[in-house]
NUTIZA-404244 format. One record per residue (C-alpha): x, y, z. Coordinates in Angstrom, 2 decimals. Layout:
<pts>
{u = X v = Y w = Z} $
...
</pts>
This chain:
<pts>
{u = -9.90 v = 12.61 w = 0.46} $
{u = -7.39 v = 9.72 w = 1.21} $
{u = -9.31 v = 6.29 w = 1.55} $
{u = -9.79 v = 5.50 w = 5.38} $
{u = -11.68 v = 8.31 w = 4.77} $
{u = -13.32 v = 6.82 w = 2.08} $
{u = -13.72 v = 3.89 w = 3.94} $
{u = -15.28 v = 5.58 w = 7.50} $
{u = -17.67 v = 6.69 w = 5.00} $
{u = -18.89 v = 3.42 w = 3.26} $
{u = -19.13 v = 1.20 w = 5.67} $
{u = -22.70 v = 2.83 w = 6.55} $
{u = -23.90 v = 4.77 w = 3.94} $
{u = -22.59 v = 3.48 w = 1.39} $
{u = -24.28 v = 0.53 w = 1.96} $
{u = -26.81 v = 0.86 w = 2.57} $
{u = -27.14 v = 2.64 w = -1.52} $
{u = -26.09 v = -0.78 w = -1.99} $
{u = -28.34 v = -2.74 w = -0.41} $
{u = -31.65 v = -0.62 w = -1.35} $
{u = -29.90 v = -0.65 w = -4.78} $
{u = -29.57 v = -4.39 w = -4.77} $
{u = -32.90 v = -4.49 w = -3.50} $
{u = -34.42 v = -2.09 w = -6.14} $
{u = -32.68 v = -4.77 w = -9.17} $
{u = -34.12 v = -7.92 w = -7.94} $
{u = -37.27 v = -6.30 w = -7.93} $
{u = -37.44 v = -4.86 w = -11.58} $
{u = -35.41 v = -8.85 w = -12.73} $
{u = -38.65 v = -10.40 w = -10.56} $
{u = -40.61 v = -9.21 w = -12.42} $
{u = -39.58 v = -9.18 w = -16.29} $
{u = -37.94 v = -12.79 w = -16.07} $
{u = -40.33 v = -14.65 w = -15.99} $
{u = -42.67 v = -12.82 w = -18.92} $
{u = -39.35 v = -12.15 w = -21.41} $
{u = -38.57 v = -16.84 w = -20.81} $
{u = -42.22 v = -16.95 w = -20.75} $
{u = -42.69 v = -14.95 w = -24.32} $
{u = -40.60 v = -16.05 w = -26.09} $
{u = -41.79 v = -19.55 w = -25.79} $
{u = -44.96 v = -18.81 w = -27.12} $
</pts>
């Protein structure tokens, strides 16, 4: 596969996937980070 073909494919699809994964990771961080920070303080 050529670079420009990959770029055309990645414009929409890959960005959507990347954004979905990024949102999911942010959600996971928001759930777990505060509990680990407060857990160490106790």
